[in-house]
C-alpha positions as CSV (number, residue, x, y, z in Angstrom):
1,M,-0.1,0.1,0.0
2,E,2.8,2.4,1.1
3,D,4.2,1.4,-2.6
4,F,1.3,2.2,-4.3
5,Y,1.0,5.5,-2.4
6,S,4.7,6.7,-3.2
7,W,3.9,5.6,-6.5
8,M,1.0,7.9,-7.1
9,L,3.0,10.9,-5.4
10,N,6.0,10.6,-7.3
11,H,4.3,10.2,-10.9
12,T,2.9,13.0,-12.3
13,F,0.5,14.3,-15.2
14,L,0.8,17.9,-16.4
15,G,3.2,18.4,-13.7
16,V,0.7,17.6,-10.9
17,P,1.0,14.2,-8.8
18,L,-1.3,11.5,-9.9
19,L,-2.1,11.6,-6.0
20,H,-3.4,14.8,-6.1
21,F,-5.5,14.1,-9.1
22,A,-7.2,11.3,-7.2
23,K,-8.1,13.4,-4.2
24,F,-9.5,15.9,-6.8
25,L,-11.7,13.2,-8.3
26,G,-12.6,12.2,-4.7
27,F,-14.0,15.4,-3.9
28,L,-16.2,15.6,-7.5
29,A,-17.4,12.2,-6.5
30,A,-18.5,13.7,-3.1
31,A,-20.0,16.9,-4.6
32,Y,-22.1,14.8,-7.0
33,V,-23.1,12.5,-4.3
34,L,-24.0,15.4,-1.8
35,G,-26.0,17.2,-4.7
36,R,-27.8,13.9,-5.4
37,L,-28.7,13.4,-1.9
38,L,-30.0,16.8,-1.4
39,R,-32.5,16.5,-4.4
40,F,-34.9,14.0,-2.7
41,P,-35.6,16.4,0.5
42,L,-35.5,19.2,-1.6
43,S,-38.4,17.9,-3.9
44,K,-40.6,17.3,-1.2
45,W,-40.0,20.6,0.4
46,M,-41.1,22.0,-3.0
47,E,-44.1,19.8,-3.3
48,R,-45.5,21.5,-0.1
49,L,-44.7,24.9,-1.2
50,M,-46.0,24.8,-4.5
51,P,-49.9,24.7,-5.6
52,G,-51.0,21.2,-6.7
53,E,-53.3,23.0,-9.5
54,D,-50.8,23.9,-11.9
55,R,-48.8,20.6,-12.1
56,Q,-46.8,22.0,-15.1
57,A,-45.6,25.1,-13.6
58,S,-44.8,23.3,-10.3
59,E,-42.8,20.8,-11.9
60,R,-40.8,23.2,-14.1
61,V,-39.9,25.2,-11.0
62,A,-39.0,22.2,-9.0
63,Q,-36.7,20.8,-11.8
64,G,-34.9,24.1,-12.0
65,F,-34.5,24.4,-8.3
66,E,-33.1,21.0,-8.0
67,R,-30.6,21.8,-11.0
68,A,-29.5,24.9,-9.4
69,T,-28.8,23.4,-6.0
70,F,-26.7,20.8,-7.5
71,I,-24.6,23.2,-9.5
72,L,-24.5,25.4,-6.5
73,V,-23.2,22.3,-4.2
74,F,-20.9,21.3,-6.8
75,S,-19.4,24.8,-7.4
76,I,-18.8,25.3,-3.6
77,V,-16.9,21.9,-3.3
78,L,-15.0,22.7,-6.4
79,K,-14.1,26.1,-4.9
80,F,-13.2,25.5,-1.3
81,G,-11.9,21.9,-1.2
82,A,-11.4,20.2,-4.9
83,I,-9.2,23.0,-6.4
84,D,-6.6,23.3,-3.4
85,V,-5.8,19.5,-3.3
86,L,-4.1,20.0,-7.0
87,H,-1.4,22.2,-5.4
88,L,-1.7,24.5,-8.8
89,P,0.5,27.5,-9.5
90,G,-0.3,30.6,-8.0
91,W,-1.5,32.3,-11.3
92,L,-3.5,29.1,-12.3
93,W,-5.1,28.8,-8.9
94,A,-6.2,32.3,-8.9
95,R,-7.6,31.7,-12.2
96,C,-9.6,28.7,-11.1
97,Q,-10.9,30.5,-8.1
98,Q,-12.2,33.4,-10.3
99,G,-14.1,30.7,-12.5
100,M,-15.3,28.9,-9.2
101,T,-16.7,32.2,-8.0
102,A,-18.7,33.2,-11.4
103,F,-19.6,29.6,-11.6
104,M,-21.0,29.8,-7.9
105,A,-22.9,33.0,-8.8
106,V,-24.5,31.8,-11.6
107,A,-25.8,28.7,-9.7
108,A,-27.0,31.2,-7.0
109,T,-28.7,33.4,-9.0
110,L,-30.4,30.3,-10.8
111,L,-31.5,29.2,-7.4
112,F,-32.8,32.6,-6.3
113,L,-34.9,32.8,-9.4
114,Q,-36.8,29.7,-8.9
115,I,-37.3,31.0,-5.4
116,V,-38.9,33.9,-6.7
117,D,-40.9,31.7,-9.0
118,V,-42.3,29.5,-6.2
119,V,-43.4,32.8,-4.3
120,L,-45.0,34.0,-7.7
121,L,-47.1,30.7,-7.9
122,G,-48.1,31.0,-4.2
123,W,-49.1,34.3,-5.0
124,R,-51.5,33.5,-8.0
125,K,-52.7,30.6,-5.8
126,H,-53.8,33.1,-3.2
127,W,-55.5,35.4,-5.6
128,Q,-57.5,32.5,-7.1
129,D,-58.4,31.4,-3.6
130,E,-59.5,34.8,-2.7
131,K,-62.0,34.8,-6.1
132,S,-60.3,38.2,-6.9
133,Q,-59.1,39.1,-10.3
134,A,-55.8,37.2,-10.9
135,D,-54.2,39.3,-13.5
136,E,-51.3,37.0,-15.2
137,H,-49.9,39.6,-17.0
138,L,-49.1,41.4,-13.6
139,I,-47.3,38.0,-12.5
140,S,-45.7,37.9,-15.8
141,F,-44.6,41.8,-15.7
142,T,-43.3,41.3,-12.0
143,R,-41.2,38.2,-13.0
144,K,-39.5,39.9,-15.6
145,G,-38.7,42.8,-13.5
146,I,-37.4,40.9,-10.7
147,R,-35.4,38.7,-13.0
148,V,-33.7,41.8,-14.6
149,V,-32.8,43.3,-11.3
150,V,-31.2,40.0,-9.9
151,V,-29.3,39.5,-12.9
152,L,-28.0,43.0,-13.0
153,L,-27.1,42.5,-9.3
154,A,-25.5,39.4,-10.0
155,V,-23.3,40.6,-12.6
156,L,-22.1,43.6,-10.7
157,I,-21.5,41.5,-7.5
158,T,-19.7,38.8,-9.4
159,A,-17.4,41.2,-11.2
160,E,-16.5,43.0,-8.1
161,N,-15.4,39.6,-6.6
162,I,-13.3,38.5,-9.6
163,G,-11.2,41.4,-9.4
164,V,-13.1,44.0,-12.0
165,E,-13.1,47.4,-10.6
166,V,-16.8,48.1,-10.8
167,K,-17.0,51.5,-9.2
168,G,-14.3,52.8,-11.9
169,L,-16.4,51.3,-14.8
170,I,-19.7,53.1,-13.0
171,T,-17.6,56.4,-12.7
172,G,-16.5,56.0,-16.4
173,L,-20.0,55.1,-17.3
174,G,-21.1,58.6,-15.5
175,V,-18.9,60.6,-17.8
176,G,-21.1,60.2,-20.6
177,G,-24.3,60.2,-18.2
178,A,-26.2,62.8,-20.2
179,A,-25.8,61.1,-23.5
180,V,-27.0,58.0,-21.9
181,A,-29.8,59.5,-19.9
182,L,-31.2,61.2,-23.6
183,A,-31.1,58.1,-25.1
184,A,-32.7,56.0,-22.4
185,Q,-35.6,58.7,-22.3
186,G,-37.9,56.5,-24.4
187,L,-36.9,53.3,-22.3
188,I,-37.6,55.0,-19.3
189,G,-41.0,56.6,-20.5
190,N,-42.1,53.0,-21.8
191,L,-41.1,51.5,-18.3
192,L,-43.5,54.2,-16.7
193,G,-46.4,53.4,-18.7
194,T,-45.8,49.7,-18.0
195,F,-46.3,50.5,-14.5
196,E,-49.3,52.7,-15.2
197,I,-50.7,50.0,-17.3
198,V,-50.1,47.3,-14.8
199,G,-51.0,49.5,-11.6
200,G,-54.2,51.1,-13.0
201,R,-55.1,47.6,-14.6
202,L,-56.2,49.3,-17.7
203,F,-56.5,45.9,-19.5
204,K,-54.8,42.5,-18.9
205,L,-53.9,39.7,-21.3
206,G,-56.8,38.5,-23.2
207,D,-58.9,41.5,-23.0
208,R,-60.3,43.2,-26.3
209,I,-59.7,46.9,-26.4
210,Q,-60.3,49.6,-28.5
211,F,-57.6,52.5,-29.0
212,D,-56.0,54.7,-31.7
213,G,-58.6,53.1,-34.2
214,H,-57.3,49.6,-33.4
215,D,-59.7,46.9,-32.2
216,G,-58.2,43.4,-30.9
217,F,-57.1,41.3,-28.1
218,V,-54.1,41.7,-25.8
219,Q,-51.7,39.2,-26.7
220,E,-48.7,40.2,-24.8
221,I,-47.6,43.3,-22.2
222,G,-43.9,43.6,-21.9
223,L,-41.6,46.0,-20.5
224,R,-41.4,48.1,-23.7
225,S,-44.5,47.5,-25.7
226,T,-47.9,46.1,-25.9
227,K,-48.9,43.4,-28.7
228,V,-52.6,43.5,-29.8
229,R,-53.9,41.0,-32.3
230,A,-56.6,43.1,-34.3
231,L,-59.8,41.4,-35.1
232,S,-58.8,41.7,-39.0
233,G,-55.9,39.4,-38.1
234,E,-52.8,41.6,-37.9
235,V,-50.5,42.1,-34.8
236,V,-50.2,45.7,-33.5
237,V,-47.5,46.6,-31.4
238,T,-47.4,49.8,-29.6
239,P,-45.0,51.5,-27.0
240,N,-46.4,51.3,-23.7
241,K,-45.5,55.0,-22.9
242,K,-48.1,55.7,-26.1
243,M,-50.6,53.2,-24.7
244,A,-50.7,54.6,-21.3
245,E,-51.5,58.2,-22.9
246,M,-54.4,57.1,-25.1
247,Q,-58.0,56.6,-24.3
248,I,-58.7,52.9,-24.2
249,R,-61.8,51.2,-24.3
250,N,-62.1,47.9,-22.6
251,F,-64.8,45.5,-23.4
252,S,-63.8,42.5,-21.3
253,R,-65.3,41.6,-18.1
254,D,-65.0,38.4,-16.1
255,G,-63.7,36.0,-19.1
256,T,-66.8,37.7,-21.4
257,V,-66.6,40.2,-24.0
258,R,-68.9,43.1,-24.6
259,T,-70.4,42.7,-28.5
260,S,-73.0,44.5,-30.4
261,V,-75.0,43.9,-33.8
262,V,-77.2,46.6,-35.2
263,V,-79.9,45.5,-37.4
264,G,-81.7,48.2,-39.6
265,V,-85.2,47.4,-41.0
266,V,-87.2,49.6,-43.3
267,Y,-89.7,52.4,-42.3
268,S,-92.6,50.6,-43.6
269,T,-92.3,47.9,-41.2
270,M,-95.4,47.7,-38.6
271,H,-95.1,48.0,-35.1
272,D,-96.1,44.5,-34.7
273,A,-93.6,43.3,-37.3
274,I,-90.8,45.2,-35.1
275,L,-91.5,43.6,-32.0
276,R,-91.7,40.3,-33.7
277,A,-88.1,41.1,-34.9
278,M,-86.9,42.0,-31.3
279,R,-88.3,38.7,-30.2
280,I,-86.6,36.8,-33.1
281,L,-83.0,38.5,-32.1
282,E,-83.6,37.5,-28.5
283,E,-84.6,34.0,-29.4
284,I,-81.2,33.7,-31.5
285,L,-79.2,34.9,-28.5
286,K,-80.8,32.6,-26.0
287,A,-80.3,29.8,-28.1
288,R,-76.4,30.1,-28.1
289,Q,-74.4,28.8,-25.0
290,D,-71.5,31.2,-25.5
291,V,-73.7,34.3,-24.8
292,V,-74.0,35.1,-21.3
293,S,-76.4,38.0,-21.3
294,H,-77.9,40.3,-23.5
295,Q,-80.1,43.4,-24.1
296,I,-82.3,44.1,-27.3
297,Y,-83.6,47.8,-27.8
298,L,-84.9,50.2,-30.5
299,K,-81.7,52.2,-30.9
300,N,-82.4,55.0,-33.3
301,L,-84.7,56.3,-36.1
302,G,-82.0,56.5,-38.8
303,A,-82.1,58.4,-41.9
304,S,-83.2,55.7,-43.8
305,S,-84.1,52.8,-41.4
306,V,-85.4,51.7,-37.7
307,D,-82.3,50.5,-36.1
308,L,-82.4,47.7,-33.4
309,E,-79.3,46.8,-31.3
310,T,-78.4,43.9,-29.8
311,V,-75.9,44.2,-27.1
312,F,-74.5,40.9,-25.4
313,W,-71.8,39.5,-23.5
314,A,-70.1,36.4,-24.9
315,R,-67.3,33.9,-24.4
316,Y,-64.5,34.4,-26.8
317,A,-60.8,35.4,-26.4
318,A,-59.4,35.6,-30.1
319,D,-60.2,37.2,-33.4
320,A,-60.9,34.1,-35.4
321,E,-63.7,33.4,-32.6
322,H,-65.4,36.9,-32.7
323,N,-65.6,36.9,-36.7
324,K,-67.1,33.3,-36.3
325,L,-69.5,34.3,-33.8
326,I,-70.5,37.4,-35.7
327,G,-70.8,35.6,-39.2
328,E,-73.2,32.9,-37.5
329,L,-75.1,35.3,-35.9
330,N,-76.0,37.3,-39.1
331,L,-76.5,34.4,-41.2
332,E,-79.2,33.1,-38.3
333,I,-80.7,36.9,-38.2
334,K,-80.8,36.8,-42.0
335,R,-82.4,33.3,-42.2
336,R,-85.4,34.2,-39.6
337,F,-86.0,37.5,-40.8
338,D,-86.5,36.2,-44.4
339,A,-88.8,33.6,-43.2
340,E,-91.0,36.3,-41.4
341,R,-90.6,38.5,-44.1
342,I,-89.3,41.3,-42.5
343,E,-87.3,43.4,-44.9
344,F,-83.9,44.9,-44.3
345,A,-83.1,48.6,-44.8
346,F,-80.7,50.2,-47.0
347,P,-79.5,53.6,-47.9
348,T,-82.2,55.3,-49.7
349,Q,-83.1,59.1,-50.7
350,T,-86.4,60.1,-51.4
351,L,-86.7,63.0,-53.7
352,H,-89.7,65.1,-54.1
353,V,-90.2,67.0,-57.5
354,F,-92.7,69.9,-57.4
355,K,-93.6,71.5,-60.8
356,G,-93.7,75.2,-60.5
357,A,-96.6,77.2,-61.7
358,E,-96.7,78.0,-65.6
359,G,-95.9,81.7,-66.1
């Protein structure tokens, strides 16, 4: 045994005794085993913390948490034990220590971000339990904001620990602060607009809104802009600063969307026929399962028609669903009105010609 120990000590690889390599591999094996052993209690702890309703999100967060913990344990063992046993030259040892510090910072950042996800999942579950309006875009925005702040802090702290002069870098940036501030005006304005949209709950993901001549459903609320898919199919991207300054009409409420259809009948339609037309409209709406509530009234005595308006709240959340709903309603209205011989109006103009007295 002593001969084997002496052989390992006297024989080298890349200038390092084989015995030191063996100790290094032993540390790696210990770190691997320790990381694997920690996964079981951590997974059980995570299962108790996370809501059981959203299994897919819970499993994703749990896997990320376990992976980040394993990387953190592995990097700690490397930094404070495994590298030292190799007895590397001073310059190489210092570089390895810097690399392990950066590795630990990445692992710790990932671990903290998974903890943030756990907190946000619990926050969403609390909202749902209280039957309050759980704004998914608010959770998404909060998650993005926290991630940006955490990553920036991690980069600054890690850079400081591996020898980068962060204070000098910040001071250097301060020299061009005026130019940077001028260039960042748009970014800051959009961020403030995002806070106003989120804080004021002007709209949320899936809402149907009208603004600046556009009408569609909110697809994404980012830190810089909002994406809306219009009823005509195109995607409208608008900076949040501009969105916060606009007049916005929100047609969504509790998972339903306010919609209206106006039907014009000719002025020659008798009173009883108009009442019959309103009953037909009510029957059509009551027959649809996606319509929650409705109201039908005589809206206007127009220039060439008697206008009947149906205002209803229906369950749909996309431009294709809206167009399908309106198309089916119009087809059924046309069929029923034709069967009852109720005539639709169209723009007309009556000219009265008077013959002047002969001179």
